[in-house]
TISERO-694510 format. One record per residue: z, x, y of N, C-alpha, C, O in turn. Coordinates in steps of 0.02 Angstrom, whole numbers, plus 50000, padded with zeros to 5 digits. Example, Ala and Ser with C-alpha at 12.3 -4.5 7.8 and 13.67 -1.06 7.14 Angstrom:
# residues 2
(r (50390, 50660, 49716), (50390, 50615, 49775), (50390, 50660, 49835), (50423, 50712, 49834))
(r (50354, 50642, 49888), (50357, 50684, 49947), (50394, 50645, 50002), (50402, 50670, 50057))
***
This chain:
# residues 196
(r (49999, 50042, 49941), (50000, 50000, 50001), (50001, 50045, 50062), (50045, 50088, 50069))
(r (49952, 50036, 50108), (49949, 50077, 50169), (50011, 50066, 50211), (50042, 50013, 50210))
(r (50027, 50117, 50249), (50085, 50112, 50295), (50071, 50063, 50351), (50013, 50055, 50372))
(r (50123, 50031, 50375), (50117, 49985, 50431), (50095, 50025, 50494), (50108, 50085, 50499))
(r (50061, 49991, 50539), (50038, 50025, 50600), (50096, 50054, 50640), (50090, 50109, 50668))
(r (50152, 50019, 50643), (50211, 50044, 50680), (50235, 50109, 50650), (50256, 50154, 50686))
(r (50232, 50115, 50585), (50255, 50178, 50552), (50206, 50234, 50565), (50227, 50290, 50579))
(r (50141, 50220, 50560), (50092, 50275, 50572), (50096, 50296, 50645), (50092, 50356, 50660))
(r (50104, 50249, 50691), (50112, 50266, 50763), (50173, 50312, 50772), (50170, 50361, 50808))
(r (50227, 50295, 50740), (50290, 50334, 50742), (50278, 50405, 50716), (50300, 50453, 50747))
(r (50243, 50411, 50660), (50230, 50477, 50631), (50187, 50520, 50679), (50200, 50580, 50688))
(r (50136, 50488, 50708), (50095, 50524, 50757), (50135, 50546, 50817), (50125, 50601, 50843))
(r (50181, 50504, 50838), (50225, 50520, 50895), (50268, 50580, 50875), (50278, 50625, 50915))
(r (50294, 50581, 50814), (50335, 50636, 50791), (50295, 50701, 50791), (50320, 50753, 50810))
(r (50231, 50696, 50768), (50188, 50757, 50766), (50181, 50786, 50836), (50180, 50847, 50844))
(r (50175, 50743, 50885), (50166, 50767, 50953), (50231, 50793, 50985), (50228, 50831, 51033))
(r (50288, 50773, 50958), (50352, 50791, 50987), (50373, 50862, 50974), (50406, 50893, 51015))
(r (50355, 50888, 50915), (50378, 50953, 50894), (50325, 51006, 50904), (50265, 50992, 50900))
(r (50347, 51069, 50918), (50299, 51123, 50925), (50264, 51139, 50859), (50208, 51164, 50859))
(r (50297, 51125, 50803), (50267, 51135, 50736), (50268, 51066, 50700), (50321, 51035, 50693))
(r (50210, 51044, 50679), (50206, 50981, 50645), (50250, 50978, 50582), (50271, 50925, 50560))
(r (50262, 51036, 50554), (50306, 51040, 50494), (50376, 51014, 50510), (50410, 50989, 50464))
(r (50398, 51019, 50571), (50464, 50995, 50590), (50468, 50918, 50588), (50523, 50889, 50588))
(r (50411, 50885, 50586), (50407, 50811, 50584), (50411, 50782, 50514), (50416, 50722, 50506))
(r (50410, 50823, 50464), (50406, 50798, 50394), (50467, 50755, 50377), (50458, 50698, 50355))
(r (50528, 50780, 50388), (50586, 50741, 50368), (50592, 50676, 50406), (50603, 50625, 50374))
(r (50585, 50674, 50473), (50587, 50609, 50506), (50528, 50563, 50486), (50536, 50502, 50488))
(r (50473, 50590, 50467), (50416, 50549, 50443), (50432, 50518, 50377), (50416, 50460, 50365))
(r (50463, 50557, 50332), (50484, 50531, 50266), (50536, 50476, 50277), (50534, 50425, 50242))
(r (50583, 50485, 50324), (50632, 50434, 50338), (50598, 50370, 50361), (50618, 50315, 50341))
(r (50547, 50376, 50402), (50513, 50317, 50430), (50480, 50278, 50374), (50482, 50216, 50373))
(r (50448, 50315, 50329), (50415, 50282, 50273), (50466, 50250, 50225), (50455, 50194, 50201))
(r (50520, 50284, 50211), (50571, 50256, 50167), (50604, 50195, 50200), (50621, 50147, 50166))
(r (50612, 50196, 50265), (50640, 50138, 50300), (50593, 50079, 50294), (50615, 50022, 50286))
(r (50529, 50091, 50298), (50479, 50035, 50294), (50476, 50008, 50222), (50481, 49947, 50211))
(r (50468, 50053, 50173), (50451, 50031, 50105), (50508, 50034, 50056), (50502, 50006, 50001))
(r (50563, 50064, 50073), (50619, 50069, 50026), (50618, 50133, 49986), (50671, 50154, 49961))
(r (50562, 50164, 49978), (50553, 50228, 49944), (50487, 50259, 49965), (50447, 50227, 49999))
(r (50475, 50320, 49946), (50415, 50356, 49969), (50368, 50366, 49909), (50383, 50403, 49862))
(r (50310, 50333, 49912), (50262, 50339, 49860), (50218, 50401, 49869), (50219, 50431, 49922))
(r (50181, 50421, 49817), (50134, 50476, 49824), (50081, 50460, 49874), (50060, 50504, 49912))
(r (50058, 50398, 49876), (50007, 50377, 49926), (50034, 50385, 49996), (49999, 50410, 50041))
(r (50097, 50364, 50008), (50129, 50372, 50074), (50136, 50445, 50092), (50125, 50463, 50150))
(r (50153, 50487, 50044), (50156, 50559, 50060), (50090, 50586, 50082), (50086, 50627, 50127))
(r (50036, 50561, 50048), (49968, 50581, 50068), (49953, 50558, 50139), (49921, 50595, 50177))
(r (49974, 50498, 50157), (49962, 50475, 50227), (50000, 50516, 50276), (49975, 50532, 50330))
(r (50062, 50535, 50259), (50101, 50576, 50305), (50064, 50644, 50314), (50058, 50668, 50370))
(r (50041, 50673, 50261), (50003, 50736, 50262), (49943, 50729, 50309), (49931, 50773, 50350))
(r (49906, 50673, 50303), (49848, 50661, 50347), (49869, 50659, 50418), (49841, 50695, 50460))
(r (49920, 50618, 50435), (49940, 50608, 50505), (49969, 50671, 50536), (49964, 50681, 50596))
(r (50001, 50714, 50494), (50030, 50775, 50519), (49981, 50834, 50513), (49995, 50888, 50539))
(r (49925, 50824, 50479), (49876, 50876, 50468), (49908, 50936, 50433), (49903, 50994, 50453))
(r (49942, 50917, 50376), (49976, 50968, 50335), (49955, 50957, 50263), (49931, 50903, 50247))
(r (49962, 51007, 50220), (49945, 50998, 50151), (49989, 50948, 50116), (50049, 50949, 50127))
(r (49962, 50904, 50074), (50003, 50853, 50039), (50060, 50887, 49997), (50114, 50858, 49990))
(r (50046, 50946, 49970), (50098, 50980, 49930), (50160, 50996, 49970), (50215, 50999, 49942))
(r (50152, 51008, 50035), (50211, 51023, 50076), (50254, 50961, 50087), (50316, 50965, 50090))
(r (50222, 50903, 50094), (50259, 50840, 50100), (50295, 50824, 50035), (50354, 50804, 50035))
(r (50259, 50832, 49979), (50289, 50818, 49913), (50346, 50866, 49899), (50397, 50845, 49872))
(r (50340, 50928, 49917), (50393, 50977, 49904), (50455, 50958, 49945), (50511, 50964, 49921))
(r (50447, 50936, 50006), (50504, 50917, 50047), (50537, 50856, 50019), (50598, 50853, 50015))
(r (50497, 50806, 50001), (50524, 50741, 49975), (50561, 50753, 49907), (50611, 50720, 49893))
(r (50536, 50799, 49868), (50569, 50811, 49802), (50631, 50857, 49810), (50676, 50853, 49769))
(r (50633, 50898, 49861), (50690, 50942, 49870), (50751, 50905, 49893), (50806, 50917, 49870))
(r (50742, 50858, 49939), (50800, 50821, 49967), (50809, 50756, 49927), (50765, 50713, 49928))
(r (50866, 50751, 49893), (50877, 50692, 49852), (50891, 50629, 49892), (50898, 50575, 49863))
(r (50895, 50635, 49957), (50903, 50575, 50000), (50839, 50536, 50004), (50839, 50479, 50026))
(r (50784, 50565, 49983), (50718, 50529, 49984), (50707, 50502, 49914), (50707, 50540, 49865))
(r (50697, 50438, 49910), (50684, 50405, 49846), (50610, 50403, 49833), (50571, 50385, 49877))
(r (50590, 50421, 49772), (50520, 50419, 49754), (50503, 50366, 49702), (50449, 50363, 49674))
(r (50553, 50323, 49691), (50541, 50265, 49647), (50584, 50208, 49674), (50633, 50220, 49709))
(r (50568, 50147, 49657), (50607, 50091, 49683), (50678, 50094, 49657), (50689, 50111, 49599))
(r (50725, 50078, 49699), (50794, 50074, 49680), (50821, 50007, 49706), (50782, 49964, 49727))
(r (50887, 49999, 49703), (50917, 49936, 49725), (50910, 49926, 49801), (50892, 49971, 49837))
(r (50925, 49866, 49822), (50924, 49852, 49896), (50971, 49896, 49934), (50959, 49912, 49992))
(r (51025, 49916, 49901), (51076, 49959, 49933), (51087, 50022, 49891), (51086, 50020, 49830))
(r (51098, 50076, 49927), (51108, 50141, 49895), (51182, 50162, 49903), (51207, 50168, 49959))
(r (51216, 50172, 49846), (51287, 50192, 49849), (51293, 50260, 49818), (51272, 50270, 49761))
(r (51321, 50308, 49854), (51331, 50376, 49829), (51405, 50391, 49834), (51433, 50391, 49889))
(r (51436, 50404, 49778), (51507, 50419, 49777), (51517, 50493, 49769), (51488, 50524, 49724))
(r (51559, 50522, 49811), (51570, 50594, 49811), (51622, 50612, 49757), (51676, 50583, 49754))
(r (51603, 50659, 49715), (51651, 50683, 49666), (51662, 50760, 49673), (51679, 50794, 49625))
(r (51651, 50785, 49734), (51661, 50854, 49751), (51737, 50867, 49749), (51776, 50819, 49745))
(r (51759, 50929, 49751), (51829, 50948, 49741), (51879, 50909, 49784), (51928, 50884, 49757))
(r (51870, 50905, 49851), (51921, 50868, 49888), (51926, 50794, 49869), (51981, 50767, 49865))
(r (51870, 50763, 49856), (51873, 50692, 49834), (51902, 50688, 49764), (51942, 50644, 49749))
(r (51882, 50735, 49721), (51907, 50734, 49653), (51983, 50741, 49652), (52017, 50707, 49613))
(r (52009, 50783, 49695), (52082, 50793, 49697), (52120, 50731, 49719), (52180, 50723, 49707))
(r (52082, 50684, 49753), (52112, 50623, 49778), (52091, 50562, 49736), (52096, 50505, 49759))
(r (52066, 50574, 49676), (52051, 50517, 49632), (51980, 50495, 49627), (51967, 50440, 49603))
(r (51931, 50535, 49648), (51861, 50514, 49647), (51836, 50499, 49576), (51797, 50453, 49567))
(r (51858, 50537, 49527), (51836, 50524, 49460), (51856, 50454, 49436), (51818, 50419, 49403))
(r (51917, 50435, 49453), (51941, 50367, 49437), (51900, 50315, 49475), (51883, 50263, 49448))
(r (51885, 50328, 49539), (51845, 50281, 49578), (51774, 50275, 49552), (51745, 50221, 49554))
(r (51746, 50330, 49529), (51677, 50329, 49501), (51678, 50288, 49436), (51634, 50246, 49425))
(r (51728, 50298, 49395), (51734, 50260, 49333), (51744, 50186, 49347), (51717, 50143, 49312))
(r (51784, 50171, 49399), (51793, 50101, 49417), (51728, 50069, 49443), (51712, 50012, 49427))
(r (51692, 50108, 49484), (51628, 50083, 49511), (51579, 50069, 49454), (51544, 50018, 49455))
(r (51576, 50113, 49405), (51533, 50103, 49346), (51550, 50040, 49309), (51506, 50003, 49289))
(r (51614, 50027, 49299), (51637, 49965, 49263), (51621, 49903, 49307), (51597, 49852, 49282))
(r (51634, 49909, 49373), (51625, 49852, 49416), (51552, 49831, 49421), (51536, 49771, 49425))
(r (51507, 49881, 49421), (51435, 49866, 49426), (51404, 49853, 49357), (51353, 49818, 49353))
(r (51433, 49879, 49305), (51406, 49869, 49238), (51344, 49911, 49224), (51305, 49896, 49178))
(r (51334, 49965, 49264), (51279, 50013, 49252), (51305, 50082, 49262), (51353, 50094, 49298))
(r (51270, 50129, 49229), (51290, 50201, 49234), (51262, 50233, 49296), (51217, 50205, 49329))
(r (51288, 50292, 49312), (51267, 50333, 49368), (51191, 50340, 49366), (51163, 50360, 49314))
(r (51158, 50325, 49422), (51084, 50330, 49429), (51049, 50266, 49411), (50987, 50263, 49416))
(r (51085, 50214, 49391), (51051, 50152, 49372), (51060, 50097, 49426), (51101, 50103, 49471))
(r (51020, 50045, 49417), (51022, 49989, 49465), (51049, 49928, 49430), (51034, 49915, 49371))
(r (51089, 49889, 49467), (51117, 49827, 49438), (51060, 49779, 49422), (51006, 49781, 49452))
(r (51073, 49734, 49373), (51020, 49688, 49349), (50995, 49643, 49403), (50938, 49620, 49400))
(r (51036, 49627, 49455), (51012, 49584, 49510), (50973, 49623, 49563), (50950, 49594, 49612))
(r (50966, 49690, 49552), (50928, 49730, 49599), (50963, 49746, 49663), (50932, 49773, 49710))
(r (51026, 49730, 49667), (51065, 49738, 49730), (51085, 49810, 49744), (51080, 49834, 49800))
(r (51107, 49845, 49693), (51140, 49910, 49706), (51116, 49963, 49655), (51116, 49951, 49594))
(r (51098, 50020, 49681), (51089, 50080, 49639), (51144, 50128, 49661), (51156, 50139, 49720))
(r (51178, 50156, 49611), (51231, 50204, 49628), (51220, 50270, 49595), (51191, 50274, 49541))
(r (51245, 50322, 49629), (51243, 50390, 49606), (51310, 50422, 49622), (51344, 50403, 49669))
(r (51327, 50471, 49582), (51384, 50515, 49601), (51351, 50580, 49626), (51294, 50594, 49609))
(r (51386, 50617, 49667), (51360, 50678, 49693), (51409, 50735, 49690), (51468, 50727, 49706))
(r (51385, 50793, 49671), (51428, 50852, 49671), (51424, 50887, 49740), (51462, 50933, 49754))
(r (51378, 50862, 49782), (51373, 50889, 49850), (51422, 50856, 49894), (51430, 50795, 49890))
(r (51456, 50893, 49936), (51505, 50863, 49983), (51468, 50822, 50034), (51418, 50845, 50062))
(r (51493, 50761, 50047), (51463, 50718, 50097), (51495, 50727, 50165), (51474, 50695, 50213))
(r (51545, 50769, 50171), (51571, 50788, 50235), (51623, 50739, 50263), (51631, 50735, 50324))
(r (51658, 50702, 50221), (51711, 50658, 50244), (51775, 50670, 50206), (51807, 50623, 50183))
(r (51793, 50733, 50198), (51849, 50752, 50154), (51914, 50723, 50179), (51959, 50710, 50139))
(r (51921, 50712, 50244), (51983, 50684, 50272), (51994, 50612, 50249), (52050, 50587, 50253))
(r (51944, 50579, 50226), (51948, 50509, 50202), (51937, 50503, 50128), (51918, 50450, 50103))
(r (51949, 50559, 50091), (51937, 50558, 50019), (51986, 50512, 49984), (52042, 50505, 50006))
(r (51965, 50481, 49928), (51897, 50480, 49901), (51853, 50433, 49942), (51876, 50384, 49971))
(r (51788, 50452, 49945), (51743, 50413, 49987), (51674, 50404, 49953), (51658, 50436, 49903))
(r (51637, 50360, 49983), (51567, 50353, 49960), (51525, 50335, 50020), (51551, 50310, 50070))
(r (51461, 50349, 50014), (51411, 50334, 50066), (51374, 50273, 50045), (51345, 50271, 49991))
(r (51374, 50223, 50086), (51340, 50159, 50070), (51286, 50149, 50124), (51300, 50136, 50182))
(r (51222, 50154, 50101), (51166, 50147, 50148), (51176, 50193, 50209), (51164, 50172, 50266))
(r (51198, 50253, 50197), (51208, 50305, 50250), (51268, 50292, 50295), (51273, 50322, 50349))
(r (51313, 50247, 50275), (51376, 50236, 50312), (51432, 50258, 50265), (51430, 50246, 50205))
(r (51482, 50289, 50294), (51539, 50312, 50253), (51590, 50257, 50242), (51608, 50220, 50288))
(r (51612, 50252, 50180), (51668, 50207, 50162), (51722, 50254, 50135), (51711, 50286, 50083))
(r (51778, 50259, 50167), (51829, 50308, 50150), (51892, 50276, 50121), (51900, 50215, 50120))
(r (51937, 50320, 50097), (52001, 50301, 50067), (51992, 50244, 50017), (52022, 50191, 50022))
(r (51948, 50258, 49967), (51931, 50208, 49916), (51989, 50191, 49871), (52029, 50235, 49852))
(r (51994, 50128, 49855), (52039, 50100, 49804), (51997, 50050, 49764), (51943, 50031, 49787))
(r (52019, 50029, 49707), (51982, 49978, 49671), (51970, 49915, 49714), (51917, 49884, 49712))
(r (52019, 49896, 49753), (52014, 49836, 49796), (51961, 49846, 49849), (51921, 49801, 49862))
(r (51960, 49906, 49880), (51909, 49921, 49932), (51840, 49921, 49902), (51793, 49895, 49932))
(r (51831, 49949, 49842), (51769, 49950, 49807), (51744, 49879, 49795), (51686, 49864, 49808))
(r (51789, 49836, 49771), (51772, 49765, 49758), (51746, 49732, 49822), (51697, 49696, 49821))
(r (51780, 49744, 49876), (51762, 49714, 49941), (51694, 49739, 49964), (51653, 49700, 49987))
(r (51681, 49804, 49957), (51618, 49832, 49976), (51560, 49804, 49934), (51508, 49785, 49960))
(r (51570, 49801, 49869), (51518, 49774, 49824), (51504, 49703, 49838), (51446, 49682, 49837))
(r (51556, 49664, 49850), (51545, 49592, 49867), (51503, 49586, 49931), (51459, 49544, 49935))
(r (51517, 49629, 49981), (51480, 49626, 50043), (51405, 49647, 50030), (51360, 49616, 50057))
(r (51394, 49698, 49990), (51327, 49721, 49976), (51284, 49671, 49939), (51224, 49665, 49952))
(r (51316, 49635, 49893), (51279, 49584, 49856), (51251, 49528, 49901), (51201, 49496, 49886))
(r (51288, 49518, 49957), (51267, 49464, 50006), (51220, 49489, 50059), (51183, 49448, 50089))
(r (51219, 49554, 50074), (51178, 49582, 50127), (51108, 49591, 50105), (51096, 49606, 50046))
(r (51060, 49583, 50150), (50989, 49597, 50133), (50980, 49673, 50130), (51025, 49711, 50146))
(r (50921, 49692, 50109), (50905, 49764, 50103), (50907, 49796, 50174), (50894, 49764, 50225))
(r (50923, 49861, 50174), (50922, 49896, 50237), (50853, 49919, 50256), (50840, 49934, 50315))
(r (50807, 49922, 50206), (50741, 49943, 50222), (50696, 49883, 50231), (50718, 49826, 50221))
(r (50634, 49892, 50250), (50587, 49839, 50256), (50578, 49813, 50328), (50531, 49775, 50343))
(r (50623, 49835, 50373), (50615, 49819, 50444), (50569, 49870, 50475), (50561, 49925, 50448))
(r (50538, 49853, 50531), (50494, 49903, 50564), (50534, 49965, 50578), (50593, 49964, 50595))
(r (50497, 50021, 50570), (50530, 50086, 50583), (50551, 50091, 50656), (50515, 50072, 50701))
(r (50612, 50118, 50666), (50635, 50127, 50733), (50621, 50199, 50754), (50623, 50245, 50714))
(r (50606, 50207, 50818), (50594, 50275, 50843), (50661, 50312, 50845), (50710, 50285, 50870))
(r (50662, 50373, 50817), (50723, 50413, 50819), (50737, 50437, 50890), (50693, 50463, 50923))
(r (50796, 50428, 50912), (50816, 50453, 50978), (50829, 50526, 50975), (50857, 50551, 50925))
(r (50811, 50563, 51026), (50825, 50635, 51028), (50897, 50643, 51045), (50923, 50609, 51089))
(r (50931, 50690, 51010), (50999, 50707, 51024), (51000, 50756, 51082), (50965, 50807, 51080))
(r (51038, 50742, 51134), (51040, 50785, 51193), (51066, 50853, 51171), (51119, 50857, 51141))
(r (51028, 50908, 51188), (51052, 50973, 51167), (51109, 50999, 51209), (51117, 50984, 51268))
(r (51150, 51040, 51175), (51202, 51077, 51211), (51165, 51136, 51244), (51113, 51157, 51219))
(r (51192, 51163, 51299), (51159, 51217, 51333), (51138, 51273, 51284), (51179, 51298, 51245))
(r (51075, 51290, 51286), (51050, 51343, 51241), (51029, 51320, 51172), (51003, 51359, 51132))
(r (51038, 51255, 51158), (51019, 51228, 51092), (50951, 51193, 51098), (50934, 51167, 51151))
(r (50912, 51193, 51046), (50847, 51160, 51045), (50856, 51084, 51034), (50905, 51062, 51004))
(r (50806, 51046, 51058), (50807, 50973, 51048), (50797, 50958, 50975), (50754, 50986, 50942))
(r (50840, 50911, 50948), (50837, 50891, 50878), (50818, 50817, 50873), (50830, 50779, 50920))
(r (50791, 50796, 50818), (50777, 50724, 50809), (50842, 50689, 50788), (50888, 50721, 50764))
(r (50845, 50623, 50798), (50902, 50583, 50778), (50908, 50574, 50702), (50958, 50547, 50678))
(r (50857, 50596, 50667), (50857, 50587, 50594), (50894, 50643, 50557), (50901, 50640, 50496))
(r (50916, 50694, 50594), (50950, 50749, 50561), (51023, 50730, 50549), (51050, 50684, 50580))
(r (51054, 50765, 50504), (51125, 50754, 50492), (51142, 50723, 50426), (51199, 50730, 50402))
(r (51094, 50687, 50394), (51108, 50660, 50329), (51111, 50716, 50279), (51071, 50763, 50283))
(r (51157, 50712, 50233), (51164, 50766, 50184), (51133, 50743, 50118), (51143, 50686, 50097))
(r (51096, 50788, 50085), (51066, 50770, 50021), (51120, 50766, 49966), (51170, 50802, 49967))
(r (51109, 50722, 49918), (51156, 50718, 49862), (51130, 50763, 49807), (51070, 50774, 49802))
(r (51174, 50789, 49765), (51154, 50830, 49709), (51114, 50792, 49660), (51130, 50735, 49642))
(r (51060, 50822, 49638), (51018, 50788, 49588), (51048, 50796, 49519), (51077, 50848, 49502))
(r (51041, 50744, 49479), (51063, 50745, 49411), (51007, 50727, 49367), (50965, 50685, 49386))
(r (51004, 50757, 49307), (50951, 50737, 49261), (50969, 50669, 49230), (51027, 50654, 49216))
(r (50916, 50630, 49221), (50926, 50563, 49192), (50932, 50569, 49116), (50891, 50604, 49085))
(r (50979, 50538, 49085), (50988, 50541, 49014), (50947, 50489, 48979), (50948, 50485, 48918))
***
């Protein structure tokens, strides 16, 4: 399915914003994922065309960062941190509870298509609120079974976060001496796990 005009316009705008078109790859992938829910090979080809870069470079970037989905997943993405600080505060118990509550294993999607969950060995950067999980790129901290139930109930009622027209990323105002960055930076990739 071809990209929506608003998304292609946004990608072209990104290409013009940076001194190197390669710097626009990650925000372009975000724009496509926001529109379609995941990034297809065809979409990667379109990004390559709009940025005038080799398709292999777009594919390499999308496959390196686990935050980019290359296959359909649930309407909501839940990533629970099991890194050392979270583990010390009960993350393993929370991950086991989440698995029982959803009825699917790590990396799988619920039968109603609402939620895909993953655990990550990569720190998500909210150690002060451990144990925590990232829900559609928002942090949910100080998890308990009751908090997890409340979050899951909310997610089952909420529509998908993707599918809306892509929004233009706002530039983050630089600190003196710092280069201008896109608003799409800052998300941390989750550790990839092999599927059993």
